[in-house]
N, C-alpha and C positions, 0 to 999 in steps of 0.2 A: 928219475925214480918215481916221481909223483905225476908223470905226464898223464896217466889214465885219470887221475883225479881232476887235473886241469881241464881235460877234454870233457869230462862229465859235468862239471859245475860251471865253467866259464862259457861265454857266448861262442856260437859257431854258426857260420853261414851255411854249412852243409851237415846238419845234425843227423845222427843215425837214430835207430829206434830208441835206444836207451837214453840218449841225450834229449830226445823229444819228450819222453815220459817224465824225465827230471824237470824239464821246463814246465810241463803241465802241472806237476805236483807242487812246484815252487809257486806258481801263480795261484793255485787253489789254497795252499796252506797259508801263504803270506796274506792273500786276499781275505781269508776268514779272520785272521788276526786284525787286519786293518778294519774290516767290517764291524768288529765289535767295539771299536773306539767310539765313545759317545761325545758329541759336541752339542751342549745344551739339550740333552735328551734325545738327540737325533743320531742314528747310525746309518751307514750305507748298507749294512747287511751283506748279503751274498753278492750284490752288484759291485762291491769293492774288488772282487776277483777280476772283473773286466778291467778296472783301472790299473790294478797291479800288472795284469797282462800287457796293457798298453805300455807301461813303464819298462817291462822286460823286453818287449819288442823294440822299443825305442833304443835301448842300450845293446842291441845286437843279438838277443836271444831269438832263436827260430825253432819251428816245429816242422818236421818232415811233411811235405805237401799232402801226401796220401793219408798219413796219420791225422793231420789237421782236419781234412775233409770228413774223415770217418768220425772222429771225436765230436766235431761240431754237430753233425747230423744225428748221431746217436744220442748225444746229450739233449738235443732239442726234442727228440722222440720220447725219451724217458720223462722229460719235464712235462710236456703237454699231456701225455698219457696219465701221469700221476695226478695232474689237475682234474682230468675228466673222471677218474675213478673216485677221487675224493669228494667232489661237489656234485656228481651226477644225480643222485637221489634227491638231494635238497633243491637242485636246480629245477627239476621237473615239477616237484611238489610246490615250488614257489609260485607257479603260474595259477594255482588255485586261490592265491591270496593277492598280494600287491605286486607279484612278479611281472605281470604284463605291463603295468604302468612304469615300473622301474626299468625294465628292459627297453621299452619304447624310448624313454628319455635317454638312456645310455647309448643305444644304437644311433639315435638322432645326433647325439654329440659326436660319435665316431664319424658319421657321414659328414657332419659340418667340418670336422678337422680335416677330412679328406678333401673337401671342397676348397678349404683355405690352402692346403698343400698344392692343389691344382692351380690356384690363382698365383701362388708364389712362383711356380714353374713357368706360368704363362707370362708374367710381367717382370721376371728377373732373368738373370743369365744362368741360374742354377740348373743343372741337368736333372732329369726326372729321377734317376737312381739316387742322386744325392738328396733330392727333395724328399723321397720316400725314406731315406735314412734319417733326415731331419725329423720327419713326422714320427717315425718309430722311436727315436730317442726322446723327442719332446713329450711323448706320452708313455715313456718307459716300457714299450711293448716289444719284448724279445721275439715272440713267435712271428710277429709282423716282419721283423728284420730277417728272420730265417726264411720266411716265404719269399721275400724280395730277392734274397741272394739265390735261392733255388730257381726262381723264375728267370733271373739274369743268366744263370748257368744254362738253362734249357734254351734260351734264345741264342746264346753264344754257340751252342752245339749246332743249331740250325743255320746260323750265320757266322761262320768262323772269322770273317773279316771285321765284324763289329767288335768294338772294345768298350768296356764300361768302367766307370769309377767304382770303387768299393764303398757301398753305402754305410759300412761299419764306421768309417771315419766320421761322417756326419752324425751317426747314431751316438758315437762316443762323446762327441763335442756337446751335444744337446741333452744327453741323458741326465746330468746333474740338474739341468734346468727343469726337466720333467719332475724330478723328485722334489726339489725345493719349491717349484712353482705351485704344486698342489698344497703343500704345507702353508705357504704364504697366503694362498687363497682361502684356506680354512680359517686361519687366524683373522684375516681381514673381514671375511664374511660374518664371523661371529661378532666382530666389533661394529661393522657398518649396519648390519641388520638388527643390531641390539638384541641378540639372542639371550634369553634367560635360561641357562642350562638346567636349573632346578625344575622349572616349569616344563621344559622340553622332555626331560627325563621322566617326569611323572606322567605326562601325556602319552609318551611312547610306551611306557611300562603298562599303563592302563589299557591302551589299545591292543597291545600284544596279548595281554591276559584275557581280554574279552573276545578277540577275533581269531587268535591263532589256534586253528583246529588241530595243529600238530602237538599242542600241549595236552598231555593226558594227566588227570588227577584222580584221586579216589576220595570218597567222602562217605561217612556213615549216615544212614537215613532211618528214622523211626517212622513206621507206617501209622498214620493217624486219620487218614481220609477214609471214612467208612464206605465211600463209593467203590473202593478197590478191595474191600474185605472179601476173602474167599475166591478171588480171581487169580488166574495163573499169571506168571510174570509176562508171558507172551501177550495175554490180553491187556495187561496194564501198559506195556510198551506201545501197543497198538492204539489204545485209547488216549494216551497222553501224546501220541504221535512223535515219539522219539525213538529213532532206530540206532543211533550211535552211542549206545549204552550197554554195559555189561554188568550184571549182578554177579560178583565173584564169590560172595559169602552171604549166608543167611543164618540168623539165630532167632528161633521162635521165642515169643514172649514167655517168660517164666522158666526158660531152659538155659543151660550153659553149653549146650551142644552146638557146635558150628559146623556147617557143611556147605559144599558147593552146589547150588541149586540148578536144576534144569529149567528150560522155558515152561515146562508143564507144572512146575512147583507153584502151589498156591500160597498167597501171603495173607496174613491175618492181623488183627489189631495189635499194635505195639511190637510187631516183629521188627528186627533190625536188619537192614540190608547194607552191604558194602557196594557202593555204586562207583563204577569206573567209566571215565569218558572225558570229553572236552569240558572245560570249566562251564561253558554256557549250557551244555546239555545236562550236566550233573545238577547244576543249579535249578534248571527248569524241571527236571524230574523230581527233585526233593520238594520243590515248592508245590508240585501237583499232588504228590503221594503222601507227604507228611512234613517232617521237620528234621533238622540236623540233630543227630544223636551223639551223646557223649559216652555211649556204652563202650566198655573196655574189653568185655569178654569176646566180642566178635573178632578182635585182633589177636586172640590167643592162638598159639601154635600147637596147642595140645591135641586137638582133633584133626585139624588139617594144617598144612604148612604151605608156605610160598617159596618157590625156588626158581632160579633162572637156569635155563638149559640152552646150550649152543647147538645150532643145527650144523652137524658135521657128517651126517650119513646121507647117502644118495636116496635112501628110502623116504626121507622127509623133504629133500630138496626139490623145489619146483612143484610141491604139492600144496593145495589150499588147506586151510585149517579144517574145512568141511570134509575134505578127502581123508585127512588124517583121523578125524572123528575121535579125538582123545577122550571126549566126555562119555560117549557110549561104550568105548573100549575099556577105559580105565577109571571112569568117574572123575576125570580131571578137567579143569577149566583153564583155558589160556586167556589171559587178560590183556597182555601187551606184547608187542614185538619191537625190539630195539635194532635199528639198522642204520649204519653210517651216521651216527649222531642224532638220528630221528627216533621219536617214540610214536609207534603206531598202535591204534586200537585194534584188538584182535578180532576183526570181523571174519565170518565164515568164508568169505570169498578171498581173503588175503592170502597171497601166494608166498611161501617161505623160500628164502634164498640161502645159499651156503654162507655160513658165518653169522646169520641172524641169531639174536639172543631172545628167547621167548620166556615170558613169565608165566609159570603154571601154579595153580592152586589146587590142592588135593591131599590125600594121605600119603605118607612117606613110601609105603610099599608100592603104591600105584605109580608114583613118580620114578621109582627105580625101574619099573617095567617100561615106562615111557622112554627112559634114557636109552634103552636098547634100540629103539626106533629112531630117536632124535640124534643120538650120538654123544653130544656133550663132551667132546674131547678138546679141551683148551690147548693141550699140547699140539694137537694136529693143526690148530689155527695158527700157532706160533711158527710152525715149519713153513718155509717159503715154498709156494707152489709155482715153480718155474714154468710148468706146462701152461697154466693160466696166464701168467705174466707175458711170456714170450709168444704164446699163441695169440694173445690179444694184440701184441705189437705187430705180429705178422699180418693179421687182418687189417690193422690200421694202415700199415705200409701199402698193402694191396689196394685198399680203398683210396689212399692218397695218391696212388700212381695211375689211377684210371683217367685217361685223357678225355676231355670234353671239347669237341671241335666246334668253335664258334667262328662264323664268317668274319673276315676282316682282321682277326687277331693273328699275329705272326706265328704263334705256337699254340697248341691246345692248352686250355686251362686245366690245372690239376689242383686237387685239395692239398697235395704235397705232404711233406714230413711233419708239418705243423698241424694243419686242420684234419688230416686223415686220422692219425692216432687219437686226436682230441675227440672227434665225433664218435669214433669207435668206442672209446672209453666211456663217454657219456651214455651211450645206448647199452653197453654191456652192464654198466652199473645200474642203469634204470631197470633192465629186465633180468638182472641177476646172473647173466652169463649166456653163452652160446655153446650148446653141447657140453663137452667136457671142460670148456673154458668158463670159469666163474669169475665173479667180480670182486670177491672178498680178498682184500689185502690189508693186513693189520696196520693201524695208524703209524706205528714206528717205521714200517717198511715203506709206506707211501711217502712219508716225509723224507726218508733217506733217498728214495728214488727221485723225488722232485729236486732235492738239493744237489744230489750228485749230478743229475742231468743238467741243471742250470749252471752248475760250476764248470762242468766240462765245456758247455757251450760258451760261457763267458771267457774262460781261459783261452779257448781256441781262437775266438774272434778277436779277443784283446791282443794276444801276442801277434796275430797276423796284421791287425790294423796298426799296431804300434810301430811296425817297420817303417812306415812313411808318415806317421801321425804328425810329427812336428812340421815336416816339409809341407804336408797337405794343409795344415792349419794356417801356415804362412801363405801358401799359394792361393788357397781359396778364401783367405781372410776369415778365419774362424770366428772373429767377433761379429762379423756380418751374419754368419750362419746362426750364431746365438740370438742375434736380433730377429732373424726370420723365425727361429724356433719359438720366440716369445709369442708370436701371433698364433702359432699352432697350439701352444700350451694354454695361454690365458683366454683368448677370445671364446673358444667353445666352453671352457670351464666357467667363465663368468656368465655366459648365456645359460648354462645348465643350472647354476645357482639361482639365477633370477627366475627362470621358468619353474624350476622345482619348488622354490620357496613361495614365490608370489602368485604363480598360476595354479600349480598342482597342490600347494599347501602342504608340502612334505615336512615331516619332522626333521629338525636339524641333524640329529644323530644319524638318521637314515640317509639324509642327503650327503653327509660327510662320507659315509660308507660307499654311496653311489659314485662320488667323485673319485675315491681311491680305486674302486672296482673298474670304472670306465677307463681310467688311465693305467689299469693293471699294475698298480704300484704298491707292493707290500710294505715298503718303507714308510709311505704316507699313511697306510692303514695302521701300522705299528705306532706311529706318532699320534694319530687321531684317537686310538683307543686309550693311550696314556693321557693325552691332552684332555679328553672328555671323561676319562675314568669310567669307561663303559665298553661292553662288548657288543652293543647294538650295531655299531658300524660294520662289524665283521659279518653279520647276517646279510645286510644289504650288499656288501662286497661280494659275497659268495653267490648271491642271487643273479648278478649281472656278469660276473667274470667270464663264464664259458661263452655266452653269446657274443659278448664284446670281443673276446679273443678271436672268435671265428670271423667276425666282421672286420676286425683290424687286419687279419690275414688276407681276406678277400680284397679289401680296399687297397692294400699295398700291392697285391698282385695285379689288380685291374689298372691301377695308375701306370704301372710299368708296361703292361701289355698294350694299353691303349695309346700311350704317349712316348714310348721308347723310339 
């Protein structure tokens, strides 16, 4: 009577579509539960899905082969595309600051790990596909594993007689080593290098406040320097040689009327200005023009108000602020633009993207008129734009499928399902979109897409690898593989710490973020932010994650193509 229930829930060697979906959902749901269990403040997070999948596969659960391949690839595509959309803008802007140094150190660490993997292959009996699996697991890099499996599939299509081991086994064996290896290194580095966290935190906060051009502040300035009396704001900015400043409000001395000035507006003795810009530029301007003011009337919302508007109409999308010309049309001044977690100064040349939030200063009636051009439809932003999402994925798959023929390689090299969508997402997010495809996806949707993608991938590879996991662990001596994995995990990591700290003199908070980002390990990042009680590591993590992911994909592919 309950045979249908038995077939649905219990293991089967020949599962149908429904049974396969049940196994996937079991792996994901149980995996999420296990991933939330804390052991001394450390959780496995979403990676627990893979280990639950291994257990299910070991005890006889299977997924239909066609479904498994689709779910694995689709999950990987969603995951890397979500990463690219999320960190794209901050990734490119980081190169204006310390991003170059951070990425050079991170990429060098990746290449060093690839070289150690090559040495292990050369001087041991381990096959190259298993060596790449060890490398991907030892640094917890899922896209690298996906690229390796995809490359092996391409080679097998060209040479049907060849057979390869599944690198997922080696990946699963060494994955915990990658997670806990970074955590152990962070703790030991803090102790052995005698890090004073209070001093490091103060130094890093001071440096960020002084040098971070992405940080925008506002400050009131009382005009007291008689050299600027009677001169226009344009002349003042030119003489003090500061361009990255916006005067959003002005109150004349002896008056309580506040208005948004133009560049032609002249300033006089004891006028009060609201100055918007980077901390360094604002400080420099106030020091040259006058002094910090405590005037309260200039912040009044009686004459003019400040309001945030969302860019949701095509009339404003991909237009510069100069082209919109809101000041001449409506007597409104744009002071800031918020985009993907970044705060940008509203320069005339700044191009607006769909989903940007702009801060406008002016009278209420004018702002209402500006809304008709800007859009300001929060409801529209909450609605999923599947044209942009799946259109971007299609472009990524097309780019990832382009073959690059290189002499002496057995098959053409491709960006694949991992690097293709990632690069596409990075550039779409950097330039705001391509045609009708835009880069805006609200944060909740991005996190959902990333987590769904990685869960599907982990569940598929886990269940598949679990089928022969125990036998392979015994056959290949899994403890020996863990020993090999220690070389890939610890040697590049220790070199990175020593070079980063002793040679490049990096702040420890930033260095910890670089370690987690270079090993693409969110579990280590979560531990470090709690361990150090700071979000500074997250900034360094996001700075190197995209480029590191791309290089890990290429290193995995090249090792297989050159040595298979």
